C-alpha positions, 0 to 999 in steps of 0.5 A: 500464500501460506495461511491464505484462503481462495474461495471463487465463484461466477455470478451474474451482475447486470449482465457481467460476468463479474467474479465473486471472491472472499480471500482470508490471509495473514494480511487481512480479509478481503472480497468482492461485495455481494453474495453469499456468506463463505464466498465474498466479503459480507456482514457474517464474515467481516462480524466473525473476522473482526472478533478473531481480531479484537480477540487476539488483541486481549489475548496479547496484552501489549496495550492497557488501551480499551480502545481501537481505532476504525478507518475507512477509505470512500468506497461505496460500500465503506459504511456498510463495512465500517458499521458492522466492524464498529458494532462487532468491536463494541460488541466485543467491550471495546471502545472504538475511536472512529476517525471516519473517511482517512487515509491508511497512514491517518489511522496508523497514525491515529493508533499511535497519537491515541494510545490505542489497542490496535486499528482497523483499516477499511480499505482494499487499496488499489482494487476496484470500487466492488472490493473492500477489506480489513486491514489489521493494526498493532499497537503501534499501528503496524500491520500484524506479523505472520503468526499474529496473522495467522492466529487471527485466522485460526481464531476466525476459523474455530469462531474461539472467541466470546462476546461482552455481556450487557455491562461491559459493551464497548462504546463509540467515539467519533473523532474528526481530528486526525486529518489535522493531526496527520498533516501537522506531523508531516510539516514537523519532519525536520527535512520537510523544508516548508519555508522552500516549498512556499517560496518556489510557488509550485504548482500542482495536479492532482488525481484523488480517484474520488477518495479520501485523498480529495480531503487531506491532500488539500489541506496538506499542499495549502499548508505547504503553500502549494497551489493545485488543482484536484481532479476526481476530488469527490470522495464518493467512492465511485473511482473515475478510472481504475484505482491502481496508480500505474500510466495505463489507469492515468490519461486523464492527468496526464493530459491535463499536465500536457496543457501546460502550466504545471510543476508536477502531477501527483497520483494516489490510491483510494487509501492514499499509501501509494504514491506516483508522480508525472513530470510537467511535460505529461510523461510519467515520473516511474512510480517505481522511482517514487521512492528512489527519488525521495531515497536520494534526498533523505540519504543527502542530509542522513545517510544510511541504509535502505530496504525495498521489497524484492520486486522492487527496482535496482535503482534504489540499490544504486542510488543507496551505495552512491551516497555510501549506504547498504541496501537490502531486499525483503520479502513483499509485504509492508510487514516484511519491509518495516521489519527489514528496516528494523533490523538494519537501522534504515532510514528510508525505504518502502515499496516500488509501488510507491510507497515510501516509508520513513521511520522519522514519521512511522512505520508505514508507507505514506503518500503525504510524507512522500508528496512533502519530501519530493517538493522539499528536494525539487524546492532545493533542486530548483530543476524541472520534474523531468530534469529530476528523474534524469539523474537516476539509473535507468531501469524498466520494469514489466508487471505481469500475470499468471491467472491461477487455475484450480489445477495450476501447482504453484510449488512445482511452477517455482521449483521447476524455475529454480532448476532450470535457472540454478546457476543464477543468483536465486533467493526464494524468501518470498517466491522465486526471484532470479538476479541475472548480471543486468536484469532480474524476474520475481515470480510470486503468489499475489497477497490480495488477489487469486494471481502469480505476480511476475514482474521483470526489470532491465533496461528496456521495457522490451527486454524486461517483457521478453524474460517475463514471457520467456519464464512464463512459457517455461513455467506453463509449458514444461 
């Protein structure tokens, strides 16, 4: 990825070989905890990157506020990272509003609600427990754009920042009120039908992965009158399973659902911006279909356009066109999705990884908004979740990967693929996507991990996987 710098090395820990990594990109800084400065996410690099971000915010001068919001998920390293971030911001002369254990969308809303100059979310999203990261927000509670991200990288590299003197240090202001404010904002959305949800008497099971979802989702569900069981609800950061909400990682809640008595299963990632559903029979609703189903509900009440990224299912296009709207695809990355949503006046959008972006709330992926809108739709239709799933076009996405090596030439790989499939529809705004009449494949370098993601979609999982493997084989062997 442009603007990214990957440094990796092997390190032994508890007799297991793990990769110690630091990834600096326009999306923020992300890495594993422990090891030497420059190789991992550590106090020295956290300080440098936070100071660079604060310098950019001051330089931009887009907000008169002297406040920056800080929120974190429940990762084991969260306290350490939070302390370094808050101390650095104070050292840069900023007042810190520390909202404590909070979801990514809660932190985004806190920036908006408090009128802050920006915000830092301490979370590595779906990455395993040894990872942490800083996600950087502007004064609108949205992620920095490409130019701003590159500027932060330049400032951090040159260490072109200065700290405040003793009379101009920032202040520390803890504020635990934003969970309640977030829930209230969701309940106030016009399309969230709280009365219909309460009258439906739903019973749901939630897997909160031992992070902040276990704190805020009970508050939301209680306000909606939903009976719930929480699995992995203690916000210890010691994740009960791989935290990415994919079927292979969710056997616990799927088995619980199969025991019967539930209308819906709800799964979130550690920072609660991704959302997956499980049907009443214990089968996956499909992470890609979270956005599709919510968009179907929104479009049925407010017709308009939609946006998702290039790696997301065609089902959103089909549903959008069925409602008379126009669908467009952006480059991967939330800021790219929200930018195109604004340009096209999209009424709903997001990413196929379970990220719902509803502008009536805010321009950020928000699992709470997705849950409330999905339950409203379910209550109105009076159907089982499996029956609702059957209403949507049937596509299957295979998600493969190519691990990068020092001599991997990603540009050459992509050029070879473009040449071979030049007779098909090619999109190269983000890696290479090849659209065939009845299927597609998308290869791109990950923003968050040292890998090439290879996503493919077809009308069966076997066909999708075969397509990916065919192109991966050509890419690596030609």
